[in-house]
C-alpha positions in Angstrom: 29.2 0.5 -35.7 32.8 -0.7 -35.1 33.9 -1.4 -38.7 36.6 1.2 -39.0 34.6 3.5 -41.3 32.6 5.5 -38.7 34.8 8.5 -39.2 34.3 8.4 -43.0 30.5 8.1 -42.5 30.6 11.1 -40.2 32.5 13.1 -42.8 29.9 12.1 -45.4 27.1 13.3 -43.1 28.7 16.7 -42.8 29.0 16.9 -46.5 25.3 16.1 -47.0 24.3 18.6 -44.4 26.5 21.3 -46.0 24.7 20.5 -49.3 21.3 21.1 -47.8 20.1 17.7 -46.6 17.9 18.3 -43.5 15.7 15.2 -43.1 17.0 13.6 -39.9 15.7 10.2 -40.8 17.6 10.2 -44.0 20.8 11.4 -42.3 20.4 8.6 -39.7 20.0 6.0 -42.4 23.2 7.2 -44.1 24.9 7.1 -40.7 23.7 3.5 -40.1 24.2 1.7 -43.5 27.8 0.6 -44.3 28.2 1.9 -47.8 31.6 0.1 -48.2 29.8 -3.2 -48.3 28.0 -2.1 -51.5 31.0 -1.1 -53.6 33.7 -3.3 -55.2 36.4 -4.1 -52.6 39.0 -2.3 -54.6 37.0 0.9 -54.2 36.1 0.5 -50.5 38.6 3.3 -49.6 36.3 5.7 -51.7 33.0 4.3 -50.4 32.2 7.4 -48.4 33.2 10.0 -51.1 30.3 12.0 -52.3 30.7 10.5 -55.8 29.2 7.9 -58.1 31.4 4.8 -58.4 31.3 1.9 -60.9 29.9 -1.4 -59.7 30.2 -3.5 -62.9 27.8 -4.4 -65.7 28.1 -0.8 -66.9 26.3 0.5 -63.8 27.2 2.8 -60.9 26.3 3.4 -57.3 24.9 6.9 -57.3 26.4 9.9 -55.6 25.3 9.9 -52.0 23.9 13.4 -52.2 21.7 12.5 -55.1 20.4 9.5 -53.2 19.8 11.5 -50.0 18.0 14.2 -52.1 15.8 11.5 -53.6 14.9 10.0 -50.2 14.3 13.4 -48.7 11.9 14.2 -51.5 10.0 11.0 -50.9 9.0 12.3 -47.4 8.9 8.8 -45.8 7.6 8.3 -42.3 8.4 4.6 -41.8 4.9 3.3 -42.6 5.0 3.3 -46.4 5.2 0.6 -49.0 7.9 1.7 -51.5 9.0 0.5 -54.9 12.6 1.0 -56.1 13.3 0.7 -59.8 17.0 -0.2 -60.3 18.4 -2.1 -57.4 22.0 -1.6 -58.6 24.4 -2.0 -55.7 21.6 -2.4 -53.2 22.8 0.6 -51.1 19.8 2.8 -51.7 17.6 -0.3 -51.1 19.3 -0.6 -47.7 18.6 3.1 -47.0 15.0 2.6 -47.9 14.8 -0.3 -45.5 15.6 2.1 -42.7 12.9 4.6 -43.9 9.9 2.6 -45.0 7.9 -0.4 -43.8 7.9 -2.4 -47.0 10.5 -2.2 -49.8 10.3 -3.8 -53.2 13.3 -3.4 -55.5 13.4 -4.4 -59.2 16.6 -4.9 -61.2 16.8 -6.1 -64.8 20.4 -7.4 -64.5 20.3 -10.7 -62.5 24.1 -10.5 -61.6 23.5 -7.1 -60.0 20.5 -8.3 -58.1 22.3 -11.3 -56.8 25.3 -9.1 -55.7 22.9 -6.6 -54.1 21.2 -9.5 -52.2 24.6 -10.7 -50.9 25.6 -7.2 -49.8 22.3 -6.6 -48.0 22.8 -9.9 -46.2 26.4 -8.9 -45.2 24.9 -5.6 -43.8 22.3 -7.6 -41.8 19.4 -6.2 -43.8 16.8 -8.8 -44.8 13.6 -7.0 -45.2 13.6 -5.8 -48.9 12.0 -8.0 -51.6 14.4 -8.1 -54.6 13.0 -9.0 -58.0 14.6 -9.4 -61.5 12.2 -7.8 -64.1 11.5 -4.8 -66.3 11.3 -2.0 -63.7 9.5 0.3 -66.1 6.4 -1.9 -65.7 6.5 -1.6 -61.9 5.3 -4.5 -59.8 1.5 -4.8 -59.7 1.1 -7.6 -57.1 2.1 -5.2 -54.3 0.7 -2.0 -55.7 -0.3 0.7 -54.9 2.8 2.2 -53.6 3.1 5.3 -51.4 6.4 6.3 -53.1 8.6 5.1 -55.9 12.3 5.8 -56.5 13.8 5.3 -60.0 17.6 5.0 -60.1 18.1 5.4 -63.9 17.4 8.0 -66.5 14.1 8.0 -68.4 13.0 10.0 -71.4 9.7 10.6 -69.5 7.7 9.3 -66.6 6.7 5.6 -67.2 3.0 5.5 -67.1 2.7 2.2 -65.3 4.6 3.6 -62.4 2.2 6.5 -62.0 -0.8 4.1 -62.1 0.8 2.1 -59.3 1.1 5.1 -57.0 -1.6 5.9 -54.4 -3.3 9.3 -54.9 -0.9 11.9 -53.6 2.0 9.4 -53.9 5.5 10.5 -54.7 7.7 9.3 -57.6 11.3 10.6 -57.9 13.0 10.0 -61.2 15.7 11.5 -63.4 14.1 12.7 -66.7 16.0 13.8 -69.8 18.1 12.6 -72.6 21.1 10.2 -72.4 23.6 13.0 -71.6 21.7 15.2 -69.0 18.7 14.8 -66.8 16.8 16.6 -64.1 15.9 14.7 -60.9 12.2 15.2 -60.8 9.6 14.8 -58.1 6.3 13.6 -59.5 3.1 13.6 -57.4 0.0 11.7 -58.5 -3.0 14.0 -58.4 -6.7 13.7 -59.3 -5.9 15.3 -62.7 -2.7 13.4 -63.5 0.8 14.4 -62.4 2.4 17.4 -60.7 6.1 17.8 -61.4 8.8 19.6 -59.4 12.5 19.9 -60.5 14.9 18.9 -57.8 18.4 18.9 -59.3 20.5 18.4 -62.4 21.7 14.8 -62.6 23.5 12.2 -64.7 22.3 8.6 -64.5 22.7 5.5 -66.6 19.7 4.9 -68.9 16.5 3.2 -67.7 16.2 0.2 -70.0 12.7 -1.3 -70.5 9.4 -1.1 -72.3 8.6 2.3 -71.0 12.2 3.6 -70.9 15.0 3.5 -73.4 15.3 0.5 -75.7 18.0 -2.1 -75.4 20.0 -0.4 -78.1 
């Protein structure tokens, strides 16, 4: 990719490897997707920092390591149907498009969804389906999903999302209060859910019927 950012992407890859990311498909996706197209232009010089950055409307583009850890935990092979809750900048949507067969992404803020769609088009990524809705309800028309990624903090696991997973499906979500959360891998089992803590995290709140209220 001859966009002048290849060296910065290479540095980010080394950072992710040093922090324990081993999934080669995830690393290839990070190496492929131009993250600078998904941040405000005035922050493009920081696009490949391993840091969260503001994108407007009180939202952020998450730290690349957190996103890579999320994707690695989803264990995608390229054949899955995946739901993303919280489109945000569209960057993780773009990464998912490299890793799964079908990607559905829900965002409650229309302005963010529109900006993400434009960024995905600039990056040449046209596969994901972008929707404006309450992501805590999931998206039943294309359920069940092999994996779900939630990009905002929830007080607990939204039950509709678990119901929309295939048996054995993976859901990665930050769970906790408004100040501190734990990125959590949830597997749907015959008996309900199996949880594994992945990392401490700090996300914006998940607003919706099965998340935090508007206030």
